[in-house]
Each structure stands twice: as structure tokens, then as C-alpha cells.
N, C-alpha and C positions, 0 to 999 in steps of 0.2 A: 504799096506794091510798085507804083510807078518810080518812086525814089530808089527802091531796091534794084529795079530793072535798069535804071539809069546808071547806078553804081556798077553793075555787073557789065553793062555795055561799055562804059569807060575803061573798065578793067580789061576787057577783051581787046579794045583798040590799043591800049598801052602795051599789052603783052604782044601784040602783033608788031608794034612799031619798035620794040626793044630787042628784036632778034632772039626771042626765046630766053632772055635773061630773067624775065618775069614770067612765070607759068601762067597759062590761060585759066579762065574759071572752070573749064571742064576737066583739065588735068588736075587742078587743086581738088575738085570734088571727088575725083577718083581716089586720090591720096587720102582724102578725108574718110572715105568709105573703109579703106584699108586701116587707117589709124583708129577709128572708132569701132572697128570690129572686135578689137581687144584693147580697150583703153586702160585696163588694170593689170597689165602683165608686169612681171619683174624679173629682170635679167642681171641684177646687180644693183649696188647703191646708186650708181649714176646712170642707170639704163632702166627707166621705169615708164609706164604708160602715162598718157596725158591726164587720165583720170586721178592717178596718185599725185601728180604735180599740182593740179588744180585744188585738190583736197589739202595738200600741204600748205598752199598759199592761203586758202581759206581759214585754215587753222590758226596761222600766224595772225591773220587779220582779226579773227575772233578774239584771241587772247589780248592783243595790243589794244583793240578797240574796247574790250570789256574793261581792261585796267583804265583806259582813259575815261570811260563812262563813270567808273567808280570814284574817280578824282574829279573830273571835270564838271559834272552835274551839281554835286554838292558845293564845289567852289563857286560855280555860277550863281547859286542861290545866296551864298554868303556875300559875294561881290555886289549882287543886285540889291540885296536887303540893306546892307549897311553902307552909308555914303563914304565913311572913313575907309573902309576896305576897297571900295571902288576908286577912290582917289589914290590909294597906295598901290594897287595892282594894275590899273589901266595902263600906266606908262610902261610896266614891265611887259604886258601882253602886246602893246603896240610895238615894243622893241623886238620881242622874240617871234611873233606871229609871221612876219615876212620872211624869216630865215627858211631857206629850202630844207624840207626834211632830211634830204640826203646829206646835207652838211652835218647832221647830228649822227650820221651813221659811224664815222671814225671814232666819235666819243663813245658810242655804244660798243664798238669793237674793243676799245682800249679798256673800258670799265668791265664788261662782261666776259671778255676773252673768248667769245664764240660767235659764230655768224648767226645762229638761230635766235639767241636773246638779243643780239644787236638789231636784227630785222624787227623784232617785236617792239624794241625800244623806239625805233624810227616810226613804226605805226602808231605807238603811243603819243609821241610828240605831234605828228601831224593830225591826230584825231581829236586831241584835247581841246584845241582853240575854238573850233566851231561850237562845241558844246558848252564851253565856258561862256563865250560871248553871247550866243542865242539865249541861253538860260538866264544870264544876267539882264539882258535886254527885256526878256519877258517878265521878270520880277519887277523891273523898274516901270514897266507899263501897266502894272496892275492898277485899276482905278482907285484913286485916293479915297473914295466913298467907302470901299471895302475895308481899308485899313482903319478908316475913322470908326466904323462899326466895331471893329475888333477891339479898338481901344475903349469904346463905351462899354462893351461887354466884358472888358478886362480879361481877354482871352490870352492863354499862355503862348509862348513862342512856338511851341510844338503844334498847337492847334492852328495858329496862324499859318504855318507852313503846310499842314496836312489838309486843312479845310478851306483855305483862301488861296494861298500862293500856288500850291501844286496843280489844282484844277485849271487855274487861269494861266499858268506857265506852260502846261503840257504841250499845246500846239507849237510854241517856240522851241521847246526842248526837243521835240521830235524832229523839227526842221534842222536843228543842230546835229542830231543823230544821223539824219539822212545825208547831210553834207559831209559829215565826218566819215561815214562808211564809204562814200564815193571817193573821197580823197585817199582813204587808207587803201582801197583797192587799186588806185592809180600808183601809189608810192610803192606798194609791195613788189610790183613787177620790176621797177627800177632797182629796188634794194636787193632783190634776188639776183639780178644780173651782175651785181657787185660782189655779193657774198657767196654765191654758189650754192651747192646742195640740191635738195629736192624742192621744186617749186616751178610755177609756170614761167616766172621771169628767167630762172636758170635755164629752163627747157628752151625758151626762145634763143637764148645766148648760145647754148650748146648746139642747137640746129644751125645757128648762123656759122659757128666754127666748122660745121660739117657742110657748109653751103647748101643746105636743104631749104631753099626758099619756099617750097610748097608748105612745109610744116610751119614755117614762121608765119605765112598768111593765115593758115588754119588757127594758129595760136592767137592771132590778132582777133579773129572772129570769136574764138572761145572766150578771151578776156572781155570783149565787148558784150557777149551774150550774158556771161556771169554778172558783169556790172549792171546790165540792164535788169536782170532779175532781182538783184539786191536793191536797186533803185525802186523797182515796181513794188517789191514787197514793203518797203518803208513808206512809200506813198500811200499804199492801202492801209497800213497801220496808222499813219497820220490822219488820214481821212476818217477812220473809225473813231478816233478820239477828238476830232475837231468839231466844234458845235458853233452854231450862230445864235446870237440872241434874238429872241422873238420880240418884236416891237409891237406894241398895242396901238 
């Protein structure tokens, strides 16, 4: 509460010192009350409430993130399980992972011929690396004693994955999922500013073109709150599936 009060206090001082170019917290709050009194209005394809824009962005994130999980988690298991695959793909991951996700956006526009699939493609690219890397690291850190027991019992590869690897790797995998969701939510805002259409990123850019600074500040808080909710939900999920070994 003290931190939030300090933020609002600094904001109020800045708004006074900039000769009203930045609205005060009270003026922004009044605008937020008006804005959220009807967040789901529709007056045309490019004039929709903030609620529809947030839902559109979340939909893109869900599709791109889901596709990344379908590809990235199995790929992480394979890369972590087999040293040959690890040696083959680690240089490629090291090469492509530092590339900004927005650098892939023009490729998506060229291939998919549309802003919506291009934004999903960008989310896919930025989400896949944390899941691949964390899952592979989790597989590589499974205690060797577990694998020795599997060899003694002559377990099939499917049983090794389902009975040994998956329970041990789950905390690492969920950490990768959490990092991927946070990155995806960051990237979708920037991608929508460039591609247009319905979405919270486009809404911010459209409000800037209208010089509506109050709505931009409100959008910043909305983006932060939604990201915080996603982060909190995944932390609770990870905590529910994380266990500690009991030492006797």
C-alpha cells in the first residue's frame, strides 16, 4: 500500500509539473469510471470497449501460447532425454532465442497474409523458448539413480516418460510456462500496435492518435493488472504441483 501510495504521489507531482500534459490521478480515475461503466460497447469494428480489446488480446495469447506448448514441451523432453538431440538443437536455440519476437512479425505477415495470424505467430515464437529450455533442463536434472532403476526394471520409454520424467520435470515445465505467458502478454501489446485491429495494444495506439492520454494511462494499468493475474494464477498452479522430498 505504501508503494502504491508513493507511485500515486509521484504521479500527482509529475502531473502538476508538466502543465497538465499528463492528467492527474483524480482526472484519470474519473475517466476510468466512465470507461468501465460500459466496457463491452460496440460502435463499429474499430470502436469497441476496453473489455473487447482485452479479450481479443487474451484470445491471441491463448492460441499462440497453446501452440507453443504443444510443440515446445515435447521438444524439451526429446532434447533433454537424448544427448545427440541436445547437441544438435542447442546451437540453434542459442542462435534464435535472443532475436526479438517483433523481428519475426514481418515474416508472419508475409507468410500468413493477415495481421491476426501474424500476431499469433509472434506469440508462438516468443513463448516456445522458455518451455523448451526449462523442460530440457528439468529432464537433464532427473537423478541418475531413477534412470538406473528404470534400466534394471527394463521399463519402456513410455513408462520412463510418464512414471519418472514427467513427475520430476513438472516444476521446471511449469516455470517455463509461467515465463512464456509473461513474455507473450508483453509481446502481444507491441505486436498489436504494429498490426492494428482489435486488441489492447491497438487500443493504446489508437488513443495516442486521438491524444487521449487518460485512456493510455488506464490501459497501462489494465495491461499490468491482467499480467499480474496471469502470473498469480500460474504461480498458484506451480505451487500446487511442486513437492519437496522428505528427508529422514
